[in-house]
PyMOL Python script that loads the backbone (N, CA, C, O; Angstrom):
from pymol import cmd

cmd.read_pdbstr("""\
ATOM      1  N   MET A   1      11.200   3.868  27.511  1.00  0.00           N
ATOM      2  CA  MET A   1      10.814   2.729  28.341  1.00  0.00           C
ATOM      3  C   MET A   1      10.227   1.651  27.424  1.00  0.00           C
ATOM      4  O   MET A   1       9.061   1.731  27.035  1.00  0.00           O
ATOM      5  N   GLU A   2      11.020   0.665  27.089  1.00  0.00           N
ATOM      6  CA  GLU A   2      10.623  -0.323  26.101  1.00  0.00           C
ATOM      7  C   GLU A   2       9.642  -1.369  26.607  1.00  0.00           C
ATOM      8  O   GLU A   2       9.034  -2.071  25.798  1.00  0.00           O
ATOM      9  N   HIS A   3       9.469  -1.496  27.917  1.00  0.00           N
ATOM     10  CA  HIS A   3       8.591  -2.524  28.455  1.00  0.00           C
ATOM     11  C   HIS A   3       7.258  -1.982  28.945  1.00  0.00           C
ATOM     12  O   HIS A   3       6.481  -2.713  29.558  1.00  0.00           O
ATOM     13  N   LYS A   4       6.985  -0.715  28.683  1.00  0.00           N
ATOM     14  CA  LYS A   4       5.741  -0.124  29.153  1.00  0.00           C
ATOM     15  C   LYS A   4       4.562  -0.754  28.409  1.00  0.00           C
ATOM     16  O   LYS A   4       4.555  -0.842  27.181  1.00  0.00           O
ATOM     17  N   LEU A   5       3.568  -1.187  29.183  1.00  0.00           N
ATOM     18  CA  LEU A   5       2.362  -1.758  28.602  1.00  0.00           C
ATOM     19  C   LEU A   5       1.282  -0.690  28.535  1.00  0.00           C
ATOM     20  O   LEU A   5       1.105   0.093  29.469  1.00  0.00           O
ATOM     21  N   ILE A   6       0.562  -0.669  27.418  1.00  0.00           N
ATOM     22  CA  ILE A   6      -0.540   0.267  27.253  1.00  0.00           C
ATOM     23  C   ILE A   6      -1.801  -0.511  26.881  1.00  0.00           C
ATOM     24  O   ILE A   6      -1.729  -1.608  26.329  1.00  0.00           O
ATOM     25  N   THR A   7      -2.939   0.069  27.188  1.00  0.00           N
ATOM     26  CA  THR A   7      -4.216  -0.601  26.929  1.00  0.00           C
ATOM     27  C   THR A   7      -4.564  -0.575  25.449  1.00  0.00           C
ATOM     28  O   THR A   7      -3.983   0.182  24.672  1.00  0.00           O
ATOM     29  N   ALA A   8      -5.515  -1.410  25.077  1.00  0.00           N
ATOM     30  CA  ALA A   8      -6.000  -1.425  23.700  1.00  0.00           C
ATOM     31  C   ALA A   8      -6.611  -0.070  23.339  1.00  0.00           C
ATOM     32  O   ALA A   8      -6.467   0.391  22.207  1.00  0.00           O
ATOM     33  N   ASN A   9      -7.290   0.569  24.290  1.00  0.00           N
ATOM     34  CA  ASN A   9      -7.862   1.892  24.020  1.00  0.00           C
ATOM     35  C   ASN A   9      -6.776   2.905  23.691  1.00  0.00           C
ATOM     36  O   ASN A   9      -6.947   3.729  22.792  1.00  0.00           O
ATOM     37  N   ALA A  10      -5.659   2.852  24.411  1.00  0.00           N
ATOM     38  CA  ALA A  10      -4.545   3.754  24.133  1.00  0.00           C
ATOM     39  C   ALA A  10      -3.959   3.472  22.753  1.00  0.00           C
ATOM     40  O   ALA A  10      -3.602   4.403  22.031  1.00  0.00           O
ATOM     41  N   VAL A  11      -3.858   2.213  22.383  1.00  0.00           N
ATOM     42  CA  VAL A  11      -3.357   1.842  21.051  1.00  0.00           C
ATOM     43  C   VAL A  11      -4.269   2.407  19.968  1.00  0.00           C
ATOM     44  O   VAL A  11      -3.794   2.948  18.970  1.00  0.00           O
ATOM     45  N   ARG A  12      -5.571   2.279  20.165  1.00  0.00           N
ATOM     46  CA  ARG A  12      -6.523   2.791  19.187  1.00  0.00           C
ATOM     47  C   ARG A  12      -6.353   4.297  19.007  1.00  0.00           C
ATOM     48  O   ARG A  12      -6.412   4.796  17.884  1.00  0.00           O
ATOM     49  N   GLU A  13      -6.146   5.014  20.090  1.00  0.00           N
ATOM     50  CA  GLU A  13      -5.953   6.465  20.017  1.00  0.00           C
ATOM     51  C   GLU A  13      -4.641   6.810  19.311  1.00  0.00           C
ATOM     52  O   GLU A  13      -4.608   7.699  18.461  1.00  0.00           O
ATOM     53  N   ILE A  14      -3.566   6.109  19.660  1.00  0.00           N
ATOM     54  CA  ILE A  14      -2.260   6.343  19.045  1.00  0.00           C
ATOM     55  C   ILE A  14      -2.325   6.114  17.539  1.00  0.00           C
ATOM     56  O   ILE A  14      -1.658   6.803  16.767  1.00  0.00           O
ATOM     57  N   CYS A  15      -3.132   5.146  17.130  1.00  0.00           N
ATOM     58  CA  CYS A  15      -3.256   4.796  15.706  1.00  0.00           C
ATOM     59  C   CYS A  15      -4.295   5.659  14.985  1.00  0.00           C
ATOM     60  O   CYS A  15      -4.760   5.300  13.903  1.00  0.00           O
ATOM     61  N   GLY A  16      -4.648   6.766  15.572  1.00  0.00           N
ATOM     62  CA  GLY A  16      -5.535   7.707  14.883  1.00  0.00           C
ATOM     63  C   GLY A  16      -6.991   7.602  15.267  1.00  0.00           C
ATOM     64  O   GLY A  16      -7.858   8.084  14.538  1.00  0.00           O
ATOM     65  N   GLY A  17      -7.276   6.990  16.382  1.00  0.00           N
ATOM     66  CA  GLY A  17      -8.669   6.875  16.811  1.00  0.00           C
ATOM     67  C   GLY A  17      -9.447   5.805  16.071  1.00  0.00           C
ATOM     68  O   GLY A  17     -10.647   5.947  15.838  1.00  0.00           O
ATOM     69  N   VAL A  18      -8.761   4.734  15.703  1.00  0.00           N
ATOM     70  CA  VAL A  18      -9.430   3.644  14.992  1.00  0.00           C
ATOM     71  C   VAL A  18     -10.392   2.919  15.923  1.00  0.00           C
ATOM     72  O   VAL A  18     -10.269   2.998  17.145  1.00  0.00           O
ATOM     73  N   SER A  19     -11.337   2.223  15.339  1.00  0.00           N
ATOM     74  CA  SER A  19     -12.329   1.489  16.129  1.00  0.00           C
ATOM     75  C   SER A  19     -11.738   0.188  16.654  1.00  0.00           C
ATOM     76  O   SER A  19     -10.683  -0.258  16.204  1.00  0.00           O
ATOM     77  N   ASP A  20     -12.431  -0.410  17.609  1.00  0.00           N
ATOM     78  CA  ASP A  20     -12.007  -1.700  18.141  1.00  0.00           C
ATOM     79  C   ASP A  20     -12.074  -2.764  17.050  1.00  0.00           C
ATOM     80  O   ASP A  20     -11.259  -3.686  17.032  1.00  0.00           O
ATOM     81  N   MET A  21     -13.040  -2.642  16.142  1.00  0.00           N
ATOM     82  CA  MET A  21     -13.151  -3.604  15.036  1.00  0.00           C
ATOM     83  C   MET A  21     -11.941  -3.492  14.108  1.00  0.00           C
ATOM     84  O   MET A  21     -11.440  -4.509  13.629  1.00  0.00           O
ATOM     85  N   THR A  22     -11.472  -2.286  13.851  1.00  0.00           N
ATOM     86  CA  THR A  22     -10.273  -2.114  13.023  1.00  0.00           C
ATOM     87  C   THR A  22      -9.077  -2.753  13.690  1.00  0.00           C
ATOM     88  O   THR A  22      -8.297  -3.441  13.032  1.00  0.00           O
ATOM     89  N   LEU A  23      -8.919  -2.541  14.981  1.00  0.00           N
ATOM     90  CA  LEU A  23      -7.828  -3.162  15.715  1.00  0.00           C
ATOM     91  C   LEU A  23      -7.930  -4.684  15.635  1.00  0.00           C
ATOM     92  O   LEU A  23      -6.923  -5.366  15.449  1.00  0.00           O
ATOM     93  N   HIS A  24      -9.120  -5.204  15.773  1.00  0.00           N
ATOM     94  CA  HIS A  24      -9.360  -6.648  15.654  1.00  0.00           C
ATOM     95  C   HIS A  24      -8.946  -7.148  14.268  1.00  0.00           C
ATOM     96  O   HIS A  24      -8.302  -8.191  14.156  1.00  0.00           O
ATOM     97  N   ARG A  25      -9.308  -6.422  13.221  1.00  0.00           N
ATOM     98  CA  ARG A  25      -8.950  -6.824  11.850  1.00  0.00           C
ATOM     99  C   ARG A  25      -7.440  -6.791  11.642  1.00  0.00           C
ATOM    100  O   ARG A  25      -6.881  -7.675  10.992  1.00  0.00           O
ATOM    101  N   TRP A  26      -6.781  -5.778  12.188  1.00  0.00           N
ATOM    102  CA  TRP A  26      -5.327  -5.700  12.065  1.00  0.00           C
ATOM    103  C   TRP A  26      -4.671  -6.900  12.739  1.00  0.00           C
ATOM    104  O   TRP A  26      -3.693  -7.443  12.225  1.00  0.00           O
ATOM    105  N   LEU A  27      -5.199  -7.312  13.878  1.00  0.00           N
ATOM    106  CA  LEU A  27      -4.641  -8.465  14.586  1.00  0.00           C
ATOM    107  C   LEU A  27      -4.867  -9.759  13.820  1.00  0.00           C
ATOM    108  O   LEU A  27      -4.039 -10.667  13.895  1.00  0.00           O
ATOM    109  N   LYS A  28      -5.963  -9.863  13.090  1.00  0.00           N
ATOM    110  CA  LYS A  28      -6.276 -11.075  12.317  1.00  0.00           C
ATOM    111  C   LYS A  28      -5.499 -11.147  11.005  1.00  0.00           C
ATOM    112  O   LYS A  28      -5.308 -12.234  10.459  1.00  0.00           O
ATOM    113  N   ASN A  29      -5.045  -9.989  10.490  1.00  0.00           N
ATOM    114  CA  ASN A  29      -4.352  -9.924   9.208  1.00  0.00           C
ATOM    115  C   ASN A  29      -2.850 -10.142   9.422  1.00  0.00           C
ATOM    116  O   ASN A  29      -2.140  -9.224   9.833  1.00  0.00           O
ATOM    117  N   ASP A  30      -2.378 -11.341   9.147  1.00  0.00           N
ATOM    118  CA  ASP A  30      -0.966 -11.671   9.363  1.00  0.00           C
ATOM    119  C   ASP A  30      -0.029 -10.850   8.482  1.00  0.00           C
ATOM    120  O   ASP A  30       1.128 -10.640   8.847  1.00  0.00           O
ATOM    121  N   ASN A  31      -0.508 -10.384   7.329  1.00  0.00           N
ATOM    122  CA  ASN A  31       0.334  -9.589   6.430  1.00  0.00           C
ATOM    123  C   ASN A  31       0.713  -8.240   7.025  1.00  0.00           C
ATOM    124  O   ASN A  31       1.752  -7.682   6.669  1.00  0.00           O
ATOM    125  N   LEU A  32      -0.102  -7.710   7.916  1.00  0.00           N
ATOM    126  CA  LEU A  32       0.192  -6.411   8.541  1.00  0.00           C
ATOM    127  C   LEU A  32       1.255  -6.498   9.624  1.00  0.00           C
ATOM    128  O   LEU A  32       1.891  -5.498   9.959  1.00  0.00           O
ATOM    129  N   GLU A  33       1.450  -7.693  10.172  1.00  0.00           N
ATOM    130  CA  GLU A  33       2.426  -7.914  11.241  1.00  0.00           C
ATOM    131  C   GLU A  33       2.206  -6.965  12.420  1.00  0.00           C
ATOM    132  O   GLU A  33       3.160  -6.442  12.995  1.00  0.00           O
ATOM    133  N   PHE A  34       0.935  -6.750  12.771  1.00  0.00           N
ATOM    134  CA  PHE A  34       0.606  -5.881  13.898  1.00  0.00           C
ATOM    135  C   PHE A  34       1.036  -6.567  15.188  1.00  0.00           C
ATOM    136  O   PHE A  34       0.826  -7.770  15.348  1.00  0.00           O
ATOM    137  N   PRO A  35       1.634  -5.819  16.110  1.00  0.00           N
ATOM    138  CA  PRO A  35       2.105  -6.424  17.368  1.00  0.00           C
ATOM    139  C   PRO A  35       0.992  -7.148  18.127  1.00  0.00           C
ATOM    140  O   PRO A  35      -0.143  -6.675  18.190  1.00  0.00           O
ATOM    141  N   ARG A  36       1.330  -8.275  18.687  1.00  0.00           N
ATOM    142  CA  ARG A  36       0.371  -9.092  19.434  1.00  0.00           C
ATOM    143  C   ARG A  36       0.249  -8.599  20.871  1.00  0.00           C
ATOM    144  O   ARG A  36       1.230  -8.170  21.479  1.00  0.00           O
ATOM    145  N   PRO A  37      -0.950  -8.666  21.398  1.00  0.00           N
ATOM    146  CA  PRO A  37      -1.145  -8.210  22.778  1.00  0.00           C
ATOM    147  C   PRO A  37      -0.695  -9.245  23.803  1.00  0.00           C
ATOM    148  O   PRO A  37      -0.512 -10.424  23.500  1.00  0.00           O
ATOM    149  N   THR A  38      -0.529  -8.764  25.002  1.00  0.00           N
ATOM    150  CA  THR A  38      -0.322  -9.602  26.177  1.00  0.00           C
ATOM    151  C   THR A  38      -1.610  -9.527  26.976  1.00  0.00           C
ATOM    152  O   THR A  38      -2.145  -8.440  27.192  1.00  0.00           O
ATOM    153  N   TYR A  39      -2.104 -10.655  27.409  1.00  0.00           N
ATOM    154  CA  TYR A  39      -3.352 -10.667  28.180  1.00  0.00           C
ATOM    155  C   TYR A  39      -3.041 -10.789  29.657  1.00  0.00           C
ATOM    156  O   TYR A  39      -2.263 -11.646  30.078  1.00  0.00           O
ATOM    157  N   ILE A  40      -3.653  -9.929  30.427  1.00  0.00           N
ATOM    158  CA  ILE A  40      -3.608 -10.004  31.884  1.00  0.00           C
ATOM    159  C   ILE A  40      -5.063 -10.096  32.310  1.00  0.00           C
ATOM    160  O   ILE A  40      -5.819  -9.129  32.218  1.00  0.00           O
ATOM    161  N   GLY A  41      -5.432 -11.262  32.769  1.00  0.00           N
ATOM    162  CA  GLY A  41      -6.856 -11.516  32.987  1.00  0.00           C
ATOM    163  C   GLY A  41      -7.528 -11.532  31.624  1.00  0.00           C
ATOM    164  O   GLY A  41      -7.092 -12.246  30.721  1.00  0.00           O
ATOM    165  N   LYS A  42      -8.562 -10.767  31.478  1.00  0.00           N
ATOM    166  CA  LYS A  42      -9.258 -10.679  30.186  1.00  0.00           C
ATOM    167  C   LYS A  42      -8.924  -9.401  29.438  1.00  0.00           C
ATOM    168  O   LYS A  42      -9.506  -9.129  28.387  1.00  0.00           O
ATOM    169  N   ARG A  43      -7.990  -8.609  29.967  1.00  0.00           N
ATOM    170  CA  ARG A  43      -7.643  -7.332  29.345  1.00  0.00           C
ATOM    171  C   ARG A  43      -6.426  -7.477  28.456  1.00  0.00           C
ATOM    172  O   ARG A  43      -5.489  -8.214  28.762  1.00  0.00           O
ATOM    173  N   ARG A  44      -6.465  -6.741  27.325  1.00  0.00           N
ATOM    174  CA  ARG A  44      -5.351  -6.744  26.377  1.00  0.00           C
ATOM    175  C   ARG A  44      -4.431  -5.565  26.653  1.00  0.00           C
ATOM    176  O   ARG A  44      -4.881  -4.440  26.874  1.00  0.00           O
ATOM    177  N   PHE A  45      -3.146  -5.845  26.636  1.00  0.00           N
ATOM    178  CA  PHE A  45      -2.143  -4.802  26.758  1.00  0.00           C
ATOM    179  C   PHE A  45      -1.124  -4.992  25.648  1.00  0.00           C
ATOM    180  O   PHE A  45      -0.840  -6.117  25.235  1.00  0.00           O
ATOM    181  N   PHE A  46      -0.578  -3.885  25.170  1.00  0.00           N
ATOM    182  CA  PHE A  46       0.415  -3.908  24.111  1.00  0.00           C
ATOM    183  C   PHE A  46       1.677  -3.230  24.607  1.00  0.00           C
ATOM    184  O   PHE A  46       1.616  -2.334  25.448  1.00  0.00           O
ATOM    185  N   ARG A  47       2.814  -3.652  24.093  1.00  0.00           N
ATOM    186  CA  ARG A  47       4.074  -2.985  24.424  1.00  0.00           C
ATOM    187  C   ARG A  47       4.156  -1.702  23.598  1.00  0.00           C
ATOM    188  O   ARG A  47       4.089  -1.736  22.369  1.00  0.00           O
ATOM    189  N   GLU A  48       4.299  -0.591  24.279  1.00  0.00           N
ATOM    190  CA  GLU A  48       4.309   0.710  23.609  1.00  0.00           C
ATOM    191  C   GLU A  48       5.411   0.797  22.557  1.00  0.00           C
ATOM    192  O   GLU A  48       5.196   1.353  21.480  1.00  0.00           O
ATOM    193  N   ALA A  49       6.577   0.259  22.858  1.00  0.00           N
ATOM    194  CA  ALA A  49       7.699   0.308  21.915  1.00  0.00           C
ATOM    195  C   ALA A  49       7.376  -0.458  20.630  1.00  0.00           C
ATOM    196  O   ALA A  49       7.759  -0.024  19.543  1.00  0.00           O
ATOM    197  N   GLU A  50       6.679  -1.584  20.740  1.00  0.00           N
ATOM    198  CA  GLU A  50       6.318  -2.372  19.554  1.00  0.00           C
ATOM    199  C   GLU A  50       5.301  -1.623  18.692  1.00  0.00           C
ATOM    200  O   GLU A  50       5.374  -1.667  17.464  1.00  0.00           O
ATOM    201  N   ILE A  51       4.355  -0.937  19.334  1.00  0.00           N
ATOM    202  CA  ILE A  51       3.361  -0.165  18.590  1.00  0.00           C
ATOM    203  C   ILE A  51       4.048   0.983  17.858  1.00  0.00           C
ATOM    204  O   ILE A  51       3.763   1.231  16.687  1.00  0.00           O
ATOM    205  N   SER A  52       4.948   1.682  18.541  1.00  0.00           N
ATOM    206  CA  SER A  52       5.677   2.788  17.918  1.00  0.00           C
ATOM    207  C   SER A  52       6.499   2.304  16.731  1.00  0.00           C
ATOM    208  O   SER A  52       6.526   2.951  15.684  1.00  0.00           O
ATOM    209  N   ALA A  53       7.166   1.169  16.894  1.00  0.00           N
ATOM    210  CA  ALA A  53       7.973   0.612  15.803  1.00  0.00           C
ATOM    211  C   ALA A  53       7.097   0.221  14.623  1.00  0.00           C
ATOM    212  O   ALA A  53       7.486   0.425  13.473  1.00  0.00           O
ATOM    213  N   TRP A  54       5.919  -0.340  14.890  1.00  0.00           N
ATOM    214  CA  TRP A  54       5.002  -0.736  13.813  1.00  0.00           C
ATOM    215  C   TRP A  54       4.528   0.495  13.048  1.00  0.00           C
ATOM    216  O   TRP A  54       4.465   0.471  11.819  1.00  0.00           O
ATOM    217  N   ILE A  55       4.194   1.568  13.758  1.00  0.00           N
ATOM    218  CA  ILE A  55       3.743   2.795  13.102  1.00  0.00           C
ATOM    219  C   ILE A  55       4.855   3.359  12.220  1.00  0.00           C
ATOM    220  O   ILE A  55       4.600   3.795  11.097  1.00  0.00           O
ATOM    221  N   GLU A  56       6.092   3.351  12.729  1.00  0.00           N
ATOM    222  CA  GLU A  56       7.231   3.829  11.940  1.00  0.00           C
ATOM    223  C   GLU A  56       7.423   2.979  10.685  1.00  0.00           C
ATOM    224  O   GLU A  56       7.705   3.512   9.612  1.00  0.00           O
ATOM    225  N   ALA A  57       7.272   1.671  10.815  1.00  0.00           N
ATOM    226  CA  ALA A  57       7.402   0.778   9.663  1.00  0.00           C
ATOM    227  C   ALA A  57       6.336   1.065   8.614  1.00  0.00           C
ATOM    228  O   ALA A  57       6.609   1.023   7.415  1.00  0.00           O
ATOM    229  N   GLN A  58       5.119   1.356   9.071  1.00  0.00           N
ATOM    230  CA  GLN A  58       4.042   1.674   8.131  1.00  0.00           C
ATOM    231  C   GLN A  58       4.350   2.981   7.404  1.00  0.00           C
ATOM    232  O   GLN A  58       4.101   3.103   6.204  1.00  0.00           O
ATOM    233  N   ALA A  59       4.888   3.950   8.129  1.00  0.00           N
ATOM    234  CA  ALA A  59       5.249   5.232   7.518  1.00  0.00           C
ATOM    235  C   ALA A  59       6.361   5.040   6.485  1.00  0.00           C
ATOM    236  O   ALA A  59       6.335   5.649   5.415  1.00  0.00           O
ATOM    237  N   ASP A  60       7.342   4.184   6.815  1.00  0.00           N
ATOM    238  CA  ASP A  60       8.430   3.900   5.880  1.00  0.00           C
ATOM    239  C   ASP A  60       7.915   3.233   4.617  1.00  0.00           C
ATOM    240  O   ASP A  60       8.393   3.527   3.521  1.00  0.00           O
ATOM    241  N   LYS A  61       6.945   2.336   4.758  1.00  0.00           N
ATOM    242  CA  LYS A  61       6.356   1.672   3.586  1.00  0.00           C
ATOM    243  C   LYS A  61       5.636   2.681   2.705  1.00  0.00           C
ATOM    244  O   LYS A  61       5.693   2.589   1.479  1.00  0.00           O
ATOM    245  N   GLY A  62       4.961   3.639   3.322  1.00  0.00           N
ATOM    246  CA  GLY A  62       4.246   4.663   2.569  1.00  0.00           C
ATOM    247  C   GLY A  62       5.185   5.570   1.804  1.00  0.00           C
ATOM    248  O   GLY A  62       4.877   5.970   0.681  1.00  0.00           O
ATOM    249  N   GLU A  63       6.328   5.904   2.389  1.00  0.00           N
ATOM    250  CA  GLU A  63       7.311   6.753   1.732  1.00  0.00           C
ATOM    251  C   GLU A  63       7.978   6.028   0.581  1.00  0.00           C
ATOM    252  O   GLU A  63       8.345   6.651  -0.416  1.00  0.00           O
ATOM    253  N   ALA A  64       8.137   4.726   0.704  1.00  0.00           N
ATOM    254  CA  ALA A  64       8.793   3.937  -0.339  1.00  0.00           C
ATOM    255  C   ALA A  64       7.908   3.734  -1.549  1.00  0.00           C
ATOM    256  O   ALA A  64       8.409   3.489  -2.646  1.00  0.00           O
ATOM    257  N   ALA A  65       6.608   3.831  -1.371  1.00  0.00           N
ATOM    258  CA  ALA A  65       5.674   3.572  -2.472  1.00  0.00           C
ATOM    259  C   ALA A  65       5.609   4.706  -3.469  1.00  0.00           C
ATOM    260  O   ALA A  65       4.865   4.626  -4.446  1.00  0.00           O
TER     261      ALA A  65
END
""", "prot")
cmd.dss("prot")
cmd.show_as("cartoon", "prot")
cmd.util.cbc("prot")
cmd.orient("prot")
């Protein structure tokens, strides 16, 4: 399901239990190309497929190094 939206808390858990500050830093760092959230009201949501693709890309970069 490529259009499923997940909360920022779910993203933090998927990414290994990172803190909200780490997520904030990843969003501010353009070099990381971290997926941008969609805001509904004041809440942040991320597309699950984009998060999964970003994690795979990071793993590929690690294997190439």
